[in-house]
C-alpha positions in Angstrom: -4.6 -7.5 11.2 -4.7 -10.5 8.9 -4.3 -10.5 5.1 -8.1 -11.1 4.6 -9.0 -8.1 6.8 -6.5 -6.0 4.9 -8.2 -7.0 1.7 -11.5 -6.1 3.3 -10.0 -2.7 4.2 -9.1 -2.0 0.5 -12.4 -3.3 -0.8 -14.4 -1.2 1.6 -12.7 1.9 0.1 -14.7 1.3 -3.1 -17.6 -1.1 -2.6 -19.5 -2.1 -5.7 -23.1 -1.2 -6.1 -24.5 2.3 -5.3 -22.6 5.1 -6.9 -23.5 8.7 -6.7 -22.3 11.4 -9.0 -19.0 12.5 -7.5 -18.4 9.6 -5.1 -17.4 7.1 -7.8 -14.4 9.1 -8.8 -13.5 9.7 -5.2 -13.8 6.0 -4.3 -11.8 5.1 -7.4 -9.1 7.5 -6.4 -9.1 6.1 -2.8 -8.8 2.6 -4.2 -6.0 3.5 -6.5 -4.1 5.2 -3.7 -4.6 2.2 -1.4 -3.4 -0.2 -4.1 -0.2 1.9 -4.8 0.6 2.2 -1.1 0.0 -1.6 -0.6 2.3 -2.3 -3.5 5.1 -0.2 -2.1 4.5 -1.6 1.4 4.7 -5.1 0.1 7.9 -4.5 -1.8 9.5 -3.0 1.4 8.2 -6.0 3.3 9.8 -8.5 0.9 13.1 -6.6 1.2 12.9 -6.8 5.0 12.1 -10.5 4.9 15.1 -11.1 2.5 17.3 -9.2 4.9 16.0 -11.1 7.9 16.5 -14.4 6.1 20.1 -13.6 5.3 20.8 -12.6 8.9 18.8 -15.1 10.8 21.7 -17.6 11.0 23.4 -15.4 13.5 20.7 -16.3 16.0 22.1 -19.8 16.3 25.2 -18.3 18.0 22.9 -17.0 20.7 21.6 -20.6 21.3 18.2 -19.8 19.7 16.4 -21.8 17.1 16.7 -19.8 13.9 13.5 -21.2 12.5 11.4 -20.1 15.5 13.2 -16.8 15.5 12.4 -16.3 11.8 8.7 -17.1 12.3 8.5 -14.7 15.2 10.4 -11.8 13.5 8.6 -12.3 10.2 5.2 -12.1 12.0 6.2 -8.8 13.6 7.5 -7.5 10.3 4.1 -8.4 8.6 2.1 -6.7 11.4 4.3 -3.6 11.1 3.8 -3.6 7.3 0.0 -3.7 7.8 0.1 -0.9 10.3 2.4 1.2 8.1 0.0 0.6 5.1 -3.0 1.8 7.0 -1.1 4.8 8.4 0.2 5.8 4.9 -3.1 5.5 3.2 -4.8 7.6 5.8 -2.0 10.2 5.7 -2.2 10.5 1.9 -6.0 10.7 1.9 -6.1 13.4 4.5 -3.4 15.4 2.8 -4.5 15.1 -0.8 -5.6 18.2 -2.6 -7.8 17.7 -5.6 -8.0 20.5 -8.2 -10.4 20.7 -11.0 -8.9 21.1 -14.4 -10.4 23.0 -17.3 -11.0 21.3 -20.6 -8.2 23.2 -22.2 -5.7 22.3 -19.5 -6.7 18.7 -19.8 -6.1 18.7 -23.6 -2.7 20.4 -23.1 -1.7 17.8 -20.6 -2.8 15.0 -23.0 -0.8 16.6 -25.8 2.3 16.7 -23.6 1.9 13.1 -22.7 1.6 12.1 -26.3 4.8 14.1 -27.2 6.7 12.4 -24.4 5.6 8.9 -25.5 
């Protein structure tokens, strides 16, 4: 999956335009989850690329071109990041439990947040 198709996957979670009563909040939640998971996946990917970059020189001892090996390995890392992103988003969305909060509970939660800040 390419970067543009990943962006399409995220955008499809919350398309603009038609919005029904409860679906806007649901779509916004799905979009926020996808963005958070993508952010975490990207951070892990950057750490993996950094590790690969620091260790790729060892490939020269095996009579392999380090540049070609880096390109190949980084491509595989990116593909695995995309697959991991999709799996994680689906896993979270299928396991999420949304509970309605009464007005009083919401106000108490807001007061607690204000006290902590």
